[in-house]
Legacy VTK file of the C-alpha trace (Angstrom):
# vtk DataFile Version 3.0
C-alpha trace
ASCII
DATASET POLYDATA
POINTS 216 float
127.693 40.851 134.006
125.018 43.235 132.775
127.349 44.839 130.234
126.433 45.267 126.594
127.975 42.685 124.273
130.289 44.343 121.750
129.187 43.292 118.278
132.140 43.086 115.873
132.469 42.850 112.084
135.794 41.427 110.821
136.937 42.590 107.361
140.064 40.773 106.156
140.794 39.244 102.747
143.189 36.533 103.966
140.966 33.600 104.940
143.249 32.104 107.597
143.830 35.462 109.282
140.120 36.277 109.223
139.118 32.915 110.642
141.781 33.254 113.326
140.443 36.636 114.405
136.862 35.357 114.432
137.796 32.314 116.519
139.867 34.432 118.905
137.217 37.079 119.490
134.306 34.675 119.840
135.793 33.178 123.016
136.267 36.576 124.676
133.632 37.505 127.239
131.525 40.433 126.125
132.548 40.280 122.456
130.630 38.622 119.620
131.596 38.484 115.952
128.355 39.129 114.074
129.744 39.151 110.536
132.807 38.842 108.352
133.832 40.010 104.895
136.690 39.241 102.516
136.540 42.411 100.389
135.507 46.040 100.588
132.181 45.740 98.789
131.089 42.821 100.968
132.182 44.822 104.041
129.594 47.491 103.252
126.894 44.860 102.705
127.726 43.129 105.986
127.827 46.425 107.882
124.370 47.390 106.638
123.037 43.954 107.550
124.521 43.639 111.047
125.114 47.247 112.202
128.124 46.233 114.357
129.457 48.328 117.227
133.026 47.899 115.989
134.465 47.039 112.571
137.967 45.563 112.392
139.253 46.332 108.911
142.396 45.846 106.854
143.495 48.630 104.505
144.418 46.507 101.496
141.233 44.821 100.316
139.970 43.550 96.952
137.324 45.588 95.087
137.448 48.587 97.451
140.163 49.817 99.820
139.719 49.936 103.574
139.870 53.736 103.563
137.126 53.916 100.919
134.994 51.496 102.947
135.370 53.622 106.081
134.447 56.784 104.176
131.444 55.179 102.492
130.021 53.652 105.659
130.552 56.787 107.729
128.569 58.784 105.159
125.611 56.523 105.967
126.411 55.909 109.640
128.510 58.760 111.090
128.756 57.012 114.442
130.358 53.863 112.984
133.566 52.924 114.787
136.515 51.386 112.955
139.762 49.804 114.068
142.340 49.426 111.309
144.240 46.153 111.636
146.990 45.957 109.041
150.581 45.044 108.218
151.163 48.493 106.703
152.643 51.294 108.786
153.396 53.851 106.066
152.607 57.335 107.333
150.286 58.034 104.399
148.283 54.880 105.158
147.909 55.969 108.778
146.988 59.520 107.826
144.352 58.467 105.285
142.754 55.926 107.624
142.481 58.358 110.526
141.288 61.154 108.241
138.555 58.797 107.040
137.426 58.328 110.631
139.202 55.261 112.032
139.403 55.365 115.834
142.424 53.092 116.184
145.307 51.786 114.079
146.929 48.474 114.993
149.628 46.455 113.274
149.047 42.735 112.957
151.992 42.018 115.244
150.013 43.331 118.233
149.214 41.083 121.193
145.821 39.544 121.809
145.493 41.641 124.964
146.168 44.842 123.024
143.571 43.941 120.396
140.882 43.184 122.980
141.725 46.281 125.035
141.525 48.418 121.883
138.119 47.009 120.929
136.796 47.801 124.393
138.369 51.276 124.405
136.953 52.218 121.002
133.550 50.871 121.998
133.731 53.161 125.042
134.279 56.135 122.733
138.060 56.375 123.031
140.798 56.273 120.404
143.949 54.179 120.431
147.085 55.022 118.492
150.254 53.139 119.563
153.284 55.412 120.206
155.210 54.260 117.111
152.173 54.944 114.916
151.584 58.317 116.579
155.169 59.312 115.810
154.780 58.481 112.125
151.505 60.394 112.038
153.154 63.424 113.621
155.893 63.318 110.980
153.259 63.091 108.237
151.324 66.039 109.661
154.474 68.136 109.420
154.921 67.623 105.690
153.375 69.506 102.792
150.612 67.883 100.773
151.426 66.860 97.217
149.171 68.497 94.655
147.037 66.126 92.537
149.353 66.712 89.566
152.483 66.073 91.668
150.887 62.825 92.797
150.257 61.869 89.146
153.907 62.567 88.303
155.122 60.612 91.355
152.974 57.634 90.383
154.541 57.670 86.916
158.029 57.827 88.475
157.200 54.787 90.605
156.283 52.969 87.392
159.705 53.809 85.944
158.587 56.356 83.357
161.040 58.905 81.926
160.285 62.625 81.913
159.371 62.392 78.236
157.022 59.462 78.849
155.436 61.254 81.803
154.901 64.362 79.682
153.178 62.281 77.006
151.089 60.332 79.526
149.884 63.447 81.365
149.745 65.656 78.266
152.038 68.327 79.702
155.458 69.635 78.660
158.736 68.097 79.837
159.586 71.429 81.467
156.388 71.203 83.514
157.246 67.626 84.477
160.649 68.800 85.757
158.979 71.572 87.764
156.628 69.084 89.407
159.498 66.683 90.132
161.592 69.390 91.793
158.615 70.363 93.932
157.696 66.830 95.004
161.332 65.967 95.793
161.374 68.862 98.226
158.085 67.888 99.823
159.201 64.275 100.240
162.587 65.322 101.592
164.529 63.312 99.010
167.120 64.223 96.388
166.409 62.042 93.361
163.782 60.006 91.512
164.863 56.668 92.981
164.513 57.986 96.517
161.159 59.516 95.604
159.869 56.180 94.296
161.127 54.361 97.395
159.542 56.915 99.733
156.273 56.783 97.806
156.008 53.018 98.331
157.323 52.874 101.907
155.057 55.671 103.089
152.004 54.347 101.267
151.633 57.437 99.078
151.443 55.282 95.959
149.548 52.086 96.890
151.302 48.822 96.111
148.196 47.638 94.272
148.851 50.171 91.537
152.194 48.499 90.781
150.389 45.278 89.918
148.084 46.931 87.420
149.358 46.931 83.845
150.044 50.432 82.617
149.237 51.316 79.005
LINES 1 217
216 0 1 2 3 4 5 6 7 8 9 10 11 12 13 14 15 16 17 18 19 20 21 22 23 24 25 26 27 28 29 30 31 32 33 34 35 36 37 38 39 40 41 42 43 44 45 46 47 48 49 50 51 52 53 54 55 56 57 58 59 60 61 62 63 64 65 66 67 68 69 70 71 72 73 74 75 76 77 78 79 80 81 82 83 84 85 86 87 88 89 90 91 92 93 94 95 96 97 98 99 100 101 102 103 104 105 106 107 108 109 110 111 112 113 114 115 116 117 118 119 120 121 122 123 124 125 126 127 128 129 130 131 132 133 134 135 136 137 138 139 140 141 142 143 144 145 146 147 148 149 150 151 152 153 154 155 156 157 158 159 160 161 162 163 164 165 166 167 168 169 170 171 172 173 174 175 176 177 178 179 180 181 182 183 184 185 186 187 188 189 190 191 192 193 194 195 196 197 198 199 200 201 202 203 204 205 206 207 208 209 210 211 212 213 214 215
């Protein structure tokens, strides 16, 4: 056909899903999977080794998150093109991935045709954001950023800490904790701590991985 073969790196920690993607893409004309990785650190190694045209990457990866991988690789290779392929559609996840430089954001329920079309579009220099994802991104863009300290307080709320415990953990006064909570409730558009914790998880503001880590 005379067209350049699109060289793809697949980064996915679930073995069956990764092997399925590799098998699927390797039978598509004009696409070749040149490498695969099961965690973020290995993704960087494989990218450096193979220099793929397109990297399919999940956001939730062992050892290093997908967003961190995108940022790290794009520091070395600014022209690197990424397609996020994930089960997570929280607006913060979307925002972080696209801010890092991802060209497309697909949920794992997409069709084979959509995946292949997106790979070809991104390889051609285009972006692809499905309408439902674009809507969530637009909503996220219209909200105020949490300050680093408000994020710290929100993370403690998600872990079920009381105001007193948060004050001790962050070495600030309880009055300051209350001030931060009132501010972050307004920014999240919620009215209480429970709603704040729920929103933080649903929107991907506080990563689920942090809930699995034991807190001192």
